[in-house]
N, C-alpha and C positions, 0 to 999 in steps of 0.2 A: 230871724230869717234874713233880715237886711245885713246884720253883722256877718253872717256866713258868706253872703254874696260879696261883700267888700273884702273879706279875707281871701277869697278865691281870686278876685281881681288882683289883689296885691301879690299873691304868689305867682300868678301868671306874669305880672310885670317883672318880678325879680328874675324869673327864668328867661324872659325875653332879653333882659339886660345882660344876663350871663352868657347867653348863647354865642354872640359874636366873638367873645374872648375864647370860648372853648374851641370854636371852629378855627379861629386864627392860630391858636396854639397847636392844634392838631396837625398843622402843616409840617411841624418839626418831628412828627411821630412817623416812624417807618418800621417795616417788617424785614428782618434779615433771616434768610433761610439757608439750610445746608442739608446735603444728603448724609444719612447715617447708615453705616454697615453696607456701603456701596460695594458691589463686586469688584474684585481686583482687575478683572478683564476690561472694565470700563464701560460695559453695557449690560442690559438686563435681558434675561431669557425667561421663557414661560416657567411658572412655578416660583419665580423670585418676587420678593416684595420690595417696593420702593418706600423707604422711610424718610420723611421730611421733618427735620427739627426746625423750630422757629423761635425768634426772640423779638419782642416789641421794644423798640429803642426810641427814647425821647431825648432829642438833642437840645431841648430848650427848657423853659421854665416849667414848673409844675402845671399840669393841665388835666383835663378829663376828656374822655371820649365816650361815644355811645356804642354799646355792643348789644348783640342779640343773645340773650342767655339760653335760648332754645337750641342753639347750635354752636355758639362761641366762634369756632373756626371751621372752614370747609375748603375743599379742593375743587378746582376746575382743571380739566385736562384738554389740551388743544393739539390737534394735528394740523399744522399750518393754520388756516382760518376756520377749520371745522371743529366744533365743540364735541368732544368724545364723551366726556363725563362731567356732570354738573351736580354737585352735592348740595347746592343751595336749595334744592327742592325739599330738603329736610328741615329748613329753617321756617319758624312760625311768624317771623316779623315782630318779635317782641323787642323792647328797648330797656336798657339799663346803663347807668353811668359807670365808668371805670376810671379811677384816679391814677394818674401817672406822676411820679415824683420827678423833680427837675433832674435832667441828665441821667435818667435811669434806664435800666435794661430789665425787662420782664420776660421770663421764660414762658413760652406758650406750649400747648399740647403738641406732641409729635403725631403727625398724621401719616397714614399709609395708603398705598394704591397697589392693588393686586393685578394690574395690567389687563383689567376688563373694562368694557364700556358700560354705558347706562343700561344696556340690555343683559349684562352679565356675560357677554361673549369676549373671548380673548382678542385683544386688538391685533391688527396686522403689524408686520415689521415696519419700522420707520423711526423718524425723529419726533419726539413729543415735548410739548411745553406744559409744565405743571405749575399752576397758579395757586399759591397759598393765600387765603383771604380771611381777614378778621371780620366776622359778621357784624353788621350795624354800620360801622364807618366805611366798610369796604376798602380798608387799607390792605394792600396785597404785595406779594413778591413772587417772582417766577424763577423756575429752574428748567434747564433743558437736559433731556436724557435720550439715549438711543435704545431701541427695543428690537430684539429678534425673536420671533415666535415661529412655531412650525408652519411650513408652507405646504399646501396640498400639491402633490405631484402625481401625474397619471401613472398607471401601471405601464410598464414597458420603458420607463425612463431609467437609464443606467448611467453611473458616473465611473470614469476611468482615471486613474492616477498614474503618472509616469515621473520617475526621478531620474534626471539626466546629469551625468558628470562629463566633463570635457573628454577624457580619455577612457571613460567607463569605470574609473576608480574614484570613489568619493574621497575627498581629502579636506582636511581642516584649512588648507591654504587656498582652496579654489571653491567657487560657489557651486551649489547643486541647484538645478532648476526643476521645480515641481510644476508639471503641466496638469491642469484639471480639464477634463473633457466630458461633455454630455452626449449621450447616444440615444436616439429614438430607435428602439429595437423593433418597433411595429411597422407594418406595411401600410400605415395611414398617417395623415397629418396629426401632429400632437400640439394642442394649444397649452401654453404655460402661463400661469398668472403669478409671476414672481414679484411684481410690484417693487417694493423696496427691500426685498430679500438680499442679503449680502453673503458672499462667500466667507466661510470661517475656517481658518487654519490655526490649530493650537490656540483657540479662543481669540485670535486676532482677526479683526474685520478687514476684508479686502473689497474687491470690486463687486459688481452686480452678479446675481446668481445665473443669469443667462437671458436668452431672447424670449419673445412672446410666442414663437412658433418654431417647431422643428418639422421638416419634411420627412416622409417615410425613409427610415434607415439612415437619416442624416446624423453626422457626428460633427461637433464643433468644439473648439478649444476656448474656454471662457477665461482662463488665466494661465500665465506662465510667470512664476514668482521665484526670485533667487533667494537662497538661504545659505547661511554660513554654518556648515556642520561642525559638530564637536567630535572629538576622538571617541571612537566606540560606536555603539548602536544609537542611531537617531530615529525617532518616531515622529510622524506628522499626521495628525487626525484632521480630516477635511470633511466639511459638511455644507449643505445649503441651508443657510439660516440656522435655526435652532435644531441641530442634530438630524436634519433630513438627509437621507442617503449617506449617512456618516460612514467613512472608510478610513483606515489607518495604513499608511505606507511606511516601511522601515528599511533602513540600509545601514551598513557599517562604514565608518570613515576612518582613514589613517591619519597620522599626524602630519604636521607641516615639515616638508623636507627641504625647503628653500628659504629659510629665514634670511632676509636682507637687513642691512644696517641702515637705520633711519634716525635722524636727529630732528627735533622740532615737533610741532603739534601736527601729526598727519591727519587728525580729525578735520582739519580745515582744507584738506585737499579734495578737489572735485574733478571727476573724470566725465568727459562728454565725447560724443561722436560727432565728427565734422565730415560733411559730404558737400559736394557742389550741388546747388539747387535744392529741391525738396528731397524727401526720402522715399519717393516712388520711382521704380525702375521699370521701363518698358522694353520694347524690342531694341536690340543692338546696344543696350546700355550696360556698362560694366559697373561693378561696385568698387569705386575708388574712395578710400576713406582715410582719415587720420584720427588718432586718439589724442585728445587734449587733456592736459592735467594742469589745474590752476590752484594756486595757493590763495585762499580767501582769508587767511589769518593775518596777524600783525607781526609775525616773526618769521625768520628764515626757516625753511625746511630743506634738509639735505637727504638725498636718496643715493645710496651706493649700490652698484650693480657688478655682477661677476661675469655676465655674458652679454651678447648683443641683443638678446630677446628681452628688451626692457618693457615693451608694451605690446600686447598681442590681442587678437580677436578670435572668437569662435562663434558660430551661428547655428541655431537649431530651428527646425521647422515646427509647424503647429502640432505635429505628432510627437515631438520631443526627440527627434533624431538629429544628431550632429551632422550637418551637411557641409561645414567648412571649418577648418582650424588652421590658422596661419603657421602654427608650429609644425605642421606636417609638410609644409613647403619651404621651410626656412632651416638654415643650419645655425643653431644657437651656439656658435663658437665662443670660447672663453675670451673675455676682455674686461678687465677691471676699469670702472669709470664712476664718476660721481656727478650727479645733477643737483644743482643748487637752485631752489625756487625762493626768490624774495617775495615779500608781501605783494599780492595782486599780480604776480608774474604768472604767465601761461607758457607752457611748453608743449609742443606737438610731436607725435611720433607717426610717421607715414607707414601705412599698412600696404601689403601687396594687393594688386588688383584681383578681383574675383569675377569670373564670367558666369556665375550661377550654375556651375557644374559641381555635383556633390562628390564626396569622398569615394564613391563607387564608380564615378565616371558618368553618372546620369544627370540629365537636365533636372533642375529643381522646379517643381510645379509652382504656379502662381499662388500667392497668399501672403499672409503676415509671417515675417521671419524675425526672430529675436536675436539681436547682436549683443554678445557679452564682451565687454572690454576689461582687460586685466593688466595690472602691473604685477606679474607673477611673483617676483622675489619679495614683494612687500605686501602681498595679500590684499591689494586694493582692487576693487572691481566696481563696475556699474553696467547697466543694461539700457538698450534702446531698441526701438522697433523700426523695421523698414518694410516696404510693400513691394512685392514683385507682381506687376500687373500685365505682363505680356500674355497674349492669348494662347499660344500653343508652341510647343517644341516637340521634337521626337523623343518621347520619354522611354525609359527602359521598360522591358517586358517583365511581367510577373508570371513565372512559370507555374506557380501554385494555383492559378485561376484559369478556368476554361470557359469558352462559350460553347454551349451545347444547344441542340435544337430538335424539336419534333417537326418532321417533314411529312406532309400528307397532301392528297389531292390528285386529280386526274389531269384535266387540261390546264388547270391553274394550281400551282403549288402554294400551299400555305406554310409559311415558316414561322415557328414559335420559338424564338431563341431565349436562352437564359444564361446568366453567369453563375457558375458554381465554383466552390472552393472547399477544401477539406477543413478549413478554419476561417475565422473572421479576418477580413483584410480591408484596409482603407482603399477607396477608389474615388478619385476626383473627376467630376464631369464639368465640361465647359459649355459655353453658350453656342458652340457649333454642334452639328449633328454628331452624335457620339458613337455610332456604329456604322461601319462600311462593310457590306456583304458583297462579295464578288462571286458570280456564278461562272464556273469553268466547265466547258464541255470537251468532247473529243477533239475539237479543232482549236481549243484555247479559250480565252476569256470571251464570255457571251455578253455579260452586262454587269453593271455595278448598281447597288442600291444603298441609299442612305436612310437611316432611321434614328430614333432616339434623339429627336431634335427639339424637344419641348422645354429644355432648361433655359430660363430667362437670366440666370446668373450662375456663376461658378458654385458648385456644391460638392461637398465631400460626404461619401456614404461609407458605412461600415457594414459589410455584407458577408454572408457565406452562400446565399442563394438569392438571386435577383432575377425576376421575370422581366424581359424586355418587350418592346412593342412587336406585335405580329406584323408581317408584311407578306405580300403575294408576288409570285413570279408567273408570268404567262408562258407556258411551255407548249402551247398548241402547235406552233410551227417548228419545233425543235425535233431533231432526229433522236431515235432511240440510242441508248448507250450509257456509258458511265459518266456521271457528272459529280462535281463537288462544289461546295460553297465554302469560301474562305472568309472567315470573320476577323475583323480587326477593329478594335475600339480606339477612338480618339479620346483617351483618358490618361490619367496619371495614377498608377502605371498603365502601360498598354497591355492588352490581352489579345493573343492571336491563336486561332485554332481553325481546323478544317474538318468538314464532314463530307464523306463520300456517299453516293447513293446511285442506284441504277434507275434509269428512266425507260419506260414507265415504272412507277413504284408498285411493288407487289402489295396486294391488299394487306391491311393491318391484320394481325393475328386474330383480333376480335371479330373480324368480318368473314373469316374463312369458315366455310361449312365443314362441320366435323367429319362428314363422310369423305369429303375431298381430302381432308388432312390425313385420314387413315390410308387413302389410296396412294398418297404421295410420300408416305413415311419412308425415309431412307434407313436401311438397316446398317448399323455400325457394329462390326464384329470386334472382339477384343480377346486377348489371351487370358485364360484363367487356369488355375491349378489348385489342387487340394485333395482331401480324402473324403470318401463317401460314407454317409450313415443314412438311416431311414427311420421313420416313425409312422405308425399306423393309426388311422382314425376311422370313423364310420364311412367315409367316402373312399377309402383305399389307403395306399402308401404314398407318403410324401418323402421324396429323396432330397437330402441335404448335402451340399458340398461345403466343407469347412476349409475356406480359402485363407491362407496366411495374410494375403493382401487386402481382401474385401470382407472378411468375416464369413458369416453364414449366408449361402446362396441357395435358393430353392430351384428345383428343376421343373420346368414347365413342359418339356418335351425335347425330342431330338429329331426334327424333320430332316430327311435326306440322309440320315446315318442308319444304314440297314444293319439289322441283326446286332445292335449294340444296346446293352442295358447296363446301368451302374451296378456295382457290387459293394456290399457293406465292407468297409475296411480297405477298399481299393484306393490307390493313389494314382492320379493321372493329370495330364495336361490337355487342354481343350481349347478350341476356338468357339466362342459363344457370343450371343447378343442378348440385350435386355428384352424381356417379353412379359406378357400378362401372366400372373401366377396361375397354376393349375388349381382346380377345385380342391384337391387334396391338401394343397399348401396355402389356401386362402387365409388361414388364421395366423400365418407367420408374417411379422413385420420385417420382412427381408426382401432383398432384390431377387426377382425371378429371372432365370436365364433359359435360353434354348440352345442346346449344343448342336453345332453344325459340322464339326469335324473333331475326331478323336486323334490327337497327336501321339499320345502314349498313355498306357495304363498298366499298372502293376497290381495284380489281384491280391498278393500277399501283403499283410500289414507290416510295415517297416518301423521299427522304433525310432525315436528322435535321435539323430546322429549327435546333436550337441550335448544331450544328456549323457551319452556314451554309457548306456546301460549294457552290462556284460552278462550274457546268459551262459552260465557254467554248467555243463552237463557231465554227470559222473559216467565214466565208462564201465558199464556193467554188462557182463556176458549174459545173454538170454538164450533160452531154448527157442527153437523155431516156432513153437506153438504160442509163445508169449508175445504180447504187444510191446514193441520197443518203447522205452522211456522217452526217447526223442519224439516219437509220434504222439505220446500222451502229452508231453510238454507243449508241442506245437498245437495240439488240439485245444489245450487250455488257453494258449495265447490267442488263438482265433476266437474262441468263445468269449474270452474277456474283452477283446477288442470289439466284438459285435455288441455285447451288452453296453459297453461304454458309448458306442456310436449311437445306439438307440436313445440314450439319455441326453445326447447333445442338444436336440431340438427343445427338450423341456427345460434345460438349464441355460440356454443361450442368452436369454434376456435378463438373467439375474446373477450378478457376480457372487452374491452371498451363497447361492447354491453351487455355482460353477467351480469355485476354487476348492471347497472341501470334496466335491464329487471327483474332480480331476485327481486330487490327492489320493482318494480311495482307489482310483484306477491304477495309479502308480503302485500302491500297496499290493493290489492283486497281481500285478506283473512281478512284483518282488517275491511272490510265493513260488514262482518257478525258476527263480535265479537269485542272484545277489548283485547288488550294485557295487561295482568297483569304482570308488571315488578317485577322480583324476585331478591333476593340477588344473585342467580346463574348468572343472566344476567350481573349484575354489576361485579361479579367475573370474568366472561369470558372477559368482556371488559377491566378489569384491566390486565388480562393476555396478551391481545392483545396489549394494549398500552405499557406494560412493554417490550414485545418482540420487538416491533418496535423501542423503545428507545434504546435497545441494538443492534438491527440489522436494522438500517434505510435503506430503499430502497428495502425491500423484495417485491417479486411478490405475486399476489393473491394465486397462487397454492402453493407457498412455505409456506405461512402463514397457509393454510389448513393442509399441511403435518406436519409442525412443531408443531402446536397447537392441531392437531387431531380434527378439527372442520369440520362440514359438510359444503357444499356449501351454503345452505340457512342460516345456523346459522351464518357463518362468514360474509355473505353479510349483514344480519340484524344488526350485531354489528358494522360493518364498517360504515354503513349509519348513525347510531346514533352518532358515534364518529366524523364523518365528520360534521353532523348537529351541534354538540357542539364545532366545530372548535378545536378539540383536535388532529386530524390527517388531512392530505391532500394527494392528489394523483398526479402523473404525468405520462402521457402515455409514453410507451417504446416499440415502434413498435406495435405489436398486443397485447402486454401485458400492465399491469399497475403496477407501483411501488408505495408503500405507505410509508409515512414519518410521524413522530410525529411533531406536530406544536409547535415549540419553537422559541426563539429569533434568533437562529442561523440556524434554518431549517424552511423555510416558502416558500410559492408558488413563491415569487419574486426572489428566489435565482437563480444564473446563473447555467447552466448545468454542467460546469466544476468544480463548487464549491461543488456539491453534493457529499456526502461521498459514497464510494463504500461499498457494503455489505461485511461481513467477508467471510473467506474461499475462497480466490481467488487463484486457482492454476495457475502456470505459463503457459500462452497460447502457449509459444514457446517450451515447453517441449514436449517430445514424448507422455507422459501420458496425458497431456492436449489436444494434437491433437487427441488422441484415444477417449477421452471422448467427444470431440466436434463432431467427425464423428459418434459415436454411438448415440449421441443426435439428430443429423440431420436425421440419418436413422430411429431412433425410431419415429420421427414425421411423417415419410412416411410409417410406419408399416413395416420396414425392419430390419433384423438382419444379419449383415455381418459375414462371416467366418474369421478365422485368416488369411488365404491366401489372401482374398479380402482386408483386412485391410493393410497387408504388401504391396500389390501392389499399393494401393492408397496412402500410406505414403512413398513409394519408400524406404522401409527399409527391412532388412532380416526378414524371418518368425521367426527365433530364437529370435531376439531382441523383436519383437512384442509379441511373446509368453511369454517372460520374464515379460514384462510390464503388459500384461493381467493378469498373475498370481498375480502380485503385486496389481493390482487394485481389483482383486477378494478377495485377503487377507484383503483389507481394506473395503470390502463390497460395492464397487462402481460399479462393473461389475458382471454379472452372466452369466453362460454358460448354453445354452439350447440345448439338443440333439434333432435334427430334422432329422430323417432318419439316414444316416451314417455321417451326417455333424454336427459339433459343431458350433453353432451360438452364438453370443455375443450381449448383450443388457445391458442397464443401470438399476440399481436398483432404488427403490424409493428414497433412500438416495442420489444417484448421481443426480437424477432429481432435488431434493431439492438443492443440491450443485450448480448445473448449473443455476438454476433459481434465486439464491441469489448471484451470482458472475458475473463479467464481463469477462467470459472466451471466 
């Protein structure tokens, strides 16, 4: 037992004697690390693995170190001073000696990191330090990497890309500026948590992804970056961090047209912008600048020029619009010259003064402006930023935007204004009150009112519909009469509009008692013409007027017209007005009219003049007791016309029935005569086939409207063309589409391969939705009001009113006064548009 104790003490003494040497020698031992299979782009994205290879290097005599065999090596990952990942928790604290030869290198295990933290969550974007550690001795080495991982962005955040060339033509010899903008499309504040997110363009990292907060509808420019295009198609993929809101913009660039002669190393040339004082410009300050070019190399550089435009500038605003170009105000006359730049020599080129008026003659609004400096003949360029900080100027007006308003009240008017536009537009507000409203009465200006005064700083919005602050006007002491409110915004661009109203205001249509409405209904008469037919049901006879302009009309009565009744087959012209349908016609989805005056009426049935059917009667001598063949033929014509007229009501709503039935009627007429084909018939069919070739897929009613042909005439010609296999048809619900018969268009073609008719408005636009609602209501003999449309579309009345005015301007919608209500319906042109498109 004593011998064993002495042996243990001896071994311990030996270890104690060896320890100082091991520790001392370990100071010459280091770890060298390197990244393996690192991405070419120079940074890591989610899904990529960081691989770290390591070598243990002994730069001294042979020595030993203590290692932990339970983990050998491990990683620690730091984000600044915060420990993100610590793999030492896997070590058990064991010890084992490891011998290292003199001046030796020992390869260690390659360790990996999958960009997750200790909780297994993907780390946020930013710079990270990875420490490779030898367990036991804790010898370590560090590497720095950059990481971009997906950033959470709220719904409603949109990114907009704009590629700007100086003259609109992208060229290899001139930079293209890509502007990146962020837009909050919501009507509420949007908080963003970009932290260390970086803008990525074609895998290159640029500046921060954006601010921490966007106001409602706000749009900001987060970067404007110059690129040198290549000849042909150029594509730039832009994203926030790791492929968030990723978009690609592409454009085609032409070759260099102005190669200059240069000797020396032009890579050492530096361009810079020289201005007096700082680069902020306020009221009454002009942009006076020079372009400096400096040779930072050690050898001479020679630049040869062929004209006097040696150095030029152009400026773009935050929206990517070119607002100034010195080449538009200079005459680049030819003049050969050479500029020699010795080492460290600097040469300056004075630029024309600019008073911040853009190329359209409008004041440039405040904000950041990007100045592009160019030596055009030698493809040298650089960029710099300046700030325009003046408060206000008289900005140009945007005629695509309107201020509309709801006006209501009795003694006190409540004004609810909104800005509306048919498309999205940028609008910059300043720290002054943004809306001036001027009340104008019979005697002139009554008062002015300022509103929209809550902006603490300049802000740019991208809007198509923006509700503004309500304000009130005391009208108690003002006389009755016609008034108007003139709106003018203090924005860039300006918006000006005027709304007129009568004081006192007539009660809103929702507040009018229905009985009063009926008492005040104004009867509006109009001219109608057509031929009569009739159909019978359990309630009696419903009279139908087949009008070439309005289709089928039902007769509700004829008050004031004594001793007149319609006749089957009769053609006439009448003054009539809209009315409620009679009980006998209540099942028809057609407009009901009341006839108040008979202008003319012919009882006999007259064939279509344009079809030019010729009734040829044989001259046969008859005895007095025999019935004349002429009388028999006339009787057959009348009977046939009566039968066809009775069927009109049943087939009016279905083209699939109407077309063959009308063809049958023409065949019956052919029994009593023969059709003498004329050159006019061939001409009409030529028009029809030509129109279908240009507009394949037209409906029957659209063909009638476009070619101004009657129902019978177009049915006759369609049948002939179908019999000749020159056209073919395909059912489309209750309607029928017609197509020319060609190699590419034939009855065997698949539905998805059929061409769409032209004039296809966007069905998702508000104007497209309004047209569809009016078309649906029109088929049910209804005409909605502006308020009803706004309610059904869940949009403001101001916005709906704006689009209704636009549709009226283009002749697609008409307004009809019915009592105190204005109701809206489609014009014939709009019906034609809808019938020839897939809206």
